[in-house]
C-alpha positions as CSV (number, residue, x, y, z in Angstrom):
1,M,0.0,0.0,0.0
2,S,1.3,3.4,-0.8
3,E,1.0,6.7,1.0
4,N,-2.4,7.7,2.3
5,G,-4.1,4.4,1.3
6,W,-3.4,4.7,-2.4
7,I,-2.6,1.4,-4.0
8,K,-0.8,1.0,-7.3
9,A,-3.2,-0.9,-9.6
10,A,-1.9,-0.6,-13.2
11,H,0.3,1.2,-15.7
12,V,-1.4,3.6,-18.2
13,D,-0.3,1.2,-21.0
14,D,-2.3,-1.6,-19.4
15,L,-5.6,-0.4,-20.9
16,G,-6.6,1.6,-23.9
17,P,-9.6,3.9,-24.7
18,N,-13.0,2.3,-23.8
19,E,-11.4,-0.8,-22.3
20,G,-11.6,-2.5,-18.9
21,F,-8.6,-4.0,-17.0
22,E,-8.7,-6.5,-14.2
23,T,-6.1,-5.5,-11.6
24,D,-4.4,-7.6,-9.0
25,V,-5.7,-5.2,-6.3
26,E,-8.3,-6.4,-3.7
27,I,-10.0,-4.0,-1.4
28,D,-12.1,-5.6,1.4
29,G,-12.0,-8.9,-0.5
30,E,-13.2,-7.3,-3.8
31,T,-11.1,-7.4,-7.0
32,I,-10.9,-3.9,-8.5
33,G,-11.4,-3.3,-12.2
34,L,-10.2,-0.2,-14.0
35,F,-11.9,1.4,-17.0
36,F,-10.6,4.1,-19.4
37,I,-13.6,5.9,-20.7
38,N,-13.7,9.3,-22.6
39,G,-10.2,10.1,-21.4
40,N,-10.9,9.4,-17.7
41,Y,-10.1,6.5,-15.5
42,Y,-12.7,4.8,-13.3
43,A,-12.4,1.9,-10.8
44,L,-15.3,-0.4,-10.0
45,G,-15.7,-3.4,-7.8
46,E,-17.4,-6.7,-8.8
47,C,-20.9,-7.2,-10.0
48,T,-23.4,-7.1,-7.1
49,H,-25.3,-10.1,-8.6
50,E,-22.8,-12.9,-8.2
51,Q,-19.4,-11.0,-8.0
52,G,-18.7,-11.2,-11.8
53,P,-15.7,-9.3,-13.1
54,L,-17.3,-6.2,-14.6
55,C,-13.9,-5.2,-16.1
56,Q,-14.3,-8.1,-18.5
57,G,-17.7,-7.1,-19.6
58,I,-19.0,-5.4,-22.8
59,I,-18.6,-1.7,-22.7
60,E,-21.0,0.6,-24.6
61,G,-20.4,4.3,-23.9
62,T,-20.3,4.6,-20.1
63,T,-22.1,1.4,-19.5
64,V,-20.6,-2.0,-18.8
65,M,-22.5,-5.3,-19.0
66,C,-21.4,-8.1,-16.7
67,P,-20.0,-11.0,-18.7
68,W,-21.7,-13.5,-16.4
69,H,-25.4,-12.7,-16.4
70,S,-25.6,-9.4,-18.3
71,A,-26.5,-7.0,-15.5
72,K,-25.5,-3.4,-16.5
73,F,-23.8,-0.7,-14.5
74,D,-22.8,2.9,-15.2
75,I,-19.0,3.0,-15.1
76,T,-18.9,6.6,-14.0
77,T,-21.1,6.1,-10.9
78,G,-21.4,2.4,-10.2
79,K,-25.2,2.7,-10.5
80,N,-27.1,-0.5,-11.5
81,I,-29.1,0.4,-14.6
82,D,-30.4,-3.0,-15.7
83,F,-30.9,-6.4,-14.0
84,P,-29.4,-9.7,-15.1
85,S,-30.9,-11.4,-18.1
86,A,-31.1,-14.5,-15.9
87,C,-32.7,-14.6,-12.5
88,R,-33.1,-17.0,-9.6
89,V,-36.8,-17.8,-9.2
90,T,-36.8,-21.4,-8.0
91,G,-33.1,-21.9,-7.3
92,N,-32.4,-22.4,-11.0
93,V,-31.2,-19.8,-13.4
94,S,-33.9,-19.1,-15.9
95,V,-35.2,-16.2,-18.0
96,G,-38.0,-14.4,-16.3
97,T,-40.1,-11.3,-16.4
98,N,-38.9,-7.9,-14.9
99,D,-40.8,-8.4,-11.7
100,E,-39.0,-11.7,-11.1
101,F,-35.5,-10.2,-11.4
102,E,-33.4,-9.7,-8.3
103,S,-33.0,-6.1,-7.3
104,L,-29.4,-5.2,-7.4
105,P,-27.5,-2.7,-5.4
106,D,-25.1,-0.4,-7.1
107,C,-21.5,-1.7,-7.4
108,N,-18.7,-0.2,-5.3
109,T,-16.7,2.6,-6.9
110,Y,-13.2,3.6,-5.9
111,K,-11.1,6.8,-6.2
112,V,-8.5,6.8,-9.0
113,K,-5.5,9.0,-9.6
114,V,-2.7,8.9,-12.1
115,D,0.8,9.7,-11.0
116,G,3.2,9.7,-14.0
117,D,2.4,6.5,-15.8
118,D,1.0,4.7,-12.8
119,I,-2.6,4.3,-11.9
120,Y,-3.6,4.2,-8.2
121,V,-6.9,3.3,-6.5
122,K,-8.2,4.0,-3.1
123,K,-11.3,3.2,-1.1
124,N,-13.9,6.0,-1.1
């Protein structure tokens, strides 16, 4: 851990525009993913559905879709904007109607700073 709680998470060359990157950093047991969107860096935790790696998801604008069950989150705020395409109604994963979907909390966001060519993250 670096000064004042900042943790080195990546090098700027580790991710390009509109890409996600899975870091080796864990904060409170959660793997941190980085995103480089519209010239800004963002750090998110895991999907709040089943802890899927959001940084491996499909990125459209400022939205990322979890690669596991397709829940969508706003990269800039962590806000959940769409539920998984699969839900647990009877203990099995199956496609259901909107009222059967699990309600999802927003995912965790983390502070990001760039110092030289290094990207650091910190718990909010």
